[in-house]
C-alpha positions as CSV (number, residue, x, y, z in Angstrom):
1,M,119.0,25.2,132.8
2,T,116.2,25.2,135.5
3,E,117.0,28.9,136.4
4,V,116.6,29.9,132.8
5,L,113.3,28.1,132.4
6,V,111.8,29.9,135.4
7,C,112.1,33.2,133.7
8,V,109.7,32.3,130.8
9,G,106.7,32.2,133.1
10,N,104.7,29.7,135.0
11,Y,102.2,28.1,132.6
12,D,99.3,26.1,133.8
13,R,98.0,24.1,130.9
14,H,94.5,24.0,132.2
15,N,94.0,27.5,133.7
16,S,96.1,29.7,131.5
17,P,94.5,32.0,128.9
18,H,97.4,30.8,126.7
19,A,96.7,27.1,127.4
20,A,98.4,24.5,125.2
21,P,96.2,22.4,122.9
22,D,94.8,19.2,124.4
23,A,97.4,16.5,124.5
24,A,94.8,13.8,123.7
25,H,95.2,14.5,119.9
26,H,98.5,12.8,119.5
27,H,98.0,12.3,115.7
28,D,97.6,16.0,115.1
29,D,100.7,18.0,116.0
30,I,99.7,21.0,113.8
31,D,97.8,22.6,116.7
32,R,100.7,22.1,119.0
33,Y,103.2,23.7,116.6
34,T,100.9,26.6,116.0
35,W,100.4,27.2,119.7
36,M,104.2,26.9,120.3
37,E,105.0,29.4,117.6
38,R,102.5,31.9,118.9
39,E,103.7,31.6,122.5
40,Y,107.3,31.6,121.4
41,R,106.9,34.9,119.6
42,R,105.1,36.3,122.6
43,E,107.8,35.1,125.1
44,V,111.1,35.8,123.4
45,G,110.7,39.5,122.7
46,N,114.1,41.0,123.3
47,R,115.7,38.1,125.2
48,K,119.2,37.0,124.3
49,W,119.5,34.1,121.9
50,H,120.5,31.5,124.4
51,K,117.2,32.0,126.3
52,H,115.2,31.3,123.1
53,C,115.9,27.6,123.3
54,A,114.9,27.5,126.9
55,V,111.6,29.1,125.9
56,V,111.1,26.5,123.2
57,I,111.9,23.6,125.6
58,K,109.4,25.0,128.2
59,L,106.7,25.5,125.6
60,G,107.4,22.1,124.0
61,A,107.0,20.5,127.4
62,I,103.6,22.1,127.8
63,A,102.4,21.4,124.2
64,F,103.6,17.8,124.2
65,D,102.7,17.1,127.8
66,I,106.2,15.9,128.8
67,P,108.3,17.1,131.7
68,V,111.3,19.3,130.9
69,D,113.5,16.8,132.7
70,D,112.4,14.1,130.2
71,I,113.2,16.4,127.3
72,L,116.7,16.9,128.6
73,A,117.2,13.3,129.9
74,R,119.4,10.7,128.2
75,D,116.4,8.4,127.9
76,N,115.9,6.5,124.7
77,N,112.2,5.7,125.2
78,R,110.6,5.9,121.8
79,E,107.7,8.1,122.8
80,K,109.9,10.5,124.7
81,T,112.4,10.5,121.9
82,D,109.8,11.4,119.3
83,K,108.5,14.3,121.4
84,R,112.1,15.5,122.0
85,H,112.8,15.4,118.3
86,K,109.6,17.3,117.5
87,I,110.6,20.0,120.0
88,M,114.2,20.1,118.6
89,A,112.8,20.6,115.1
90,F,110.6,23.4,116.3
91,A,113.6,25.0,118.0
92,R,115.7,24.8,114.9
93,V,113.0,26.4,112.8
94,A,111.9,29.1,115.3
95,T,115.3,30.1,116.5
96,G,117.5,29.4,113.5
97,A,120.0,27.8,116.0
98,T,122.8,25.6,114.6
99,F,122.9,21.9,115.5
100,H,125.8,22.6,117.9
101,Q,123.8,25.3,119.7
102,L,120.8,23.1,119.9
103,A,123.0,20.2,121.2
104,D,124.1,22.5,124.1
105,A,120.5,23.4,124.9
106,F,119.1,19.9,124.7
107,N,122.1,18.1,126.4
108,R,122.8,16.0,123.3
109,K,125.5,15.5,120.6
110,H,125.0,17.6,117.5
111,S,124.6,14.5,115.4
112,A,121.7,13.3,117.5
113,V,120.1,16.8,117.1
114,A,120.6,16.6,113.4
115,V,118.8,13.2,113.2
116,G,115.9,14.5,115.3
117,V,115.5,17.8,113.3
118,E,115.7,15.9,110.0
119,R,112.7,13.8,111.0
120,F,110.3,16.7,111.7
121,E,111.7,19.9,110.3
122,A,109.6,19.8,107.1
123,I,106.3,19.6,108.9
124,V,107.2,22.3,111.4
125,R,108.2,24.6,108.5
126,R,104.9,23.9,106.7
127,V,102.9,24.8,109.9
128,I,104.8,27.9,110.8
129,D,105.1,29.3,107.2
130,R,101.4,29.0,106.5
């Protein structure tokens, strides 16, 4: 997974012209989803499908200020789990991937992905579809 993530670019949250929204606004994920969607569209271009989830994971790590390793880890810490679920929901909406495909990308069982996506998919759709 690390090799795939390298190909999406080296983002520096603080110095990039495409910097992610400030992570201090934990209550407002709309800016994060909007930024992720814009950057996702810019990054994926003509890439193969399996790289799309890698792009989302990388952008989600930046937007939610969480290391990629924590997104892919088997950790059940509530804060990390919530961020992981939000990123999974974004991946589902942005890529159209199935739960099984997302499970492979996020190193989870498809049922765990379904639970995560179910929690946040509606808000992601509202933000992206506006």
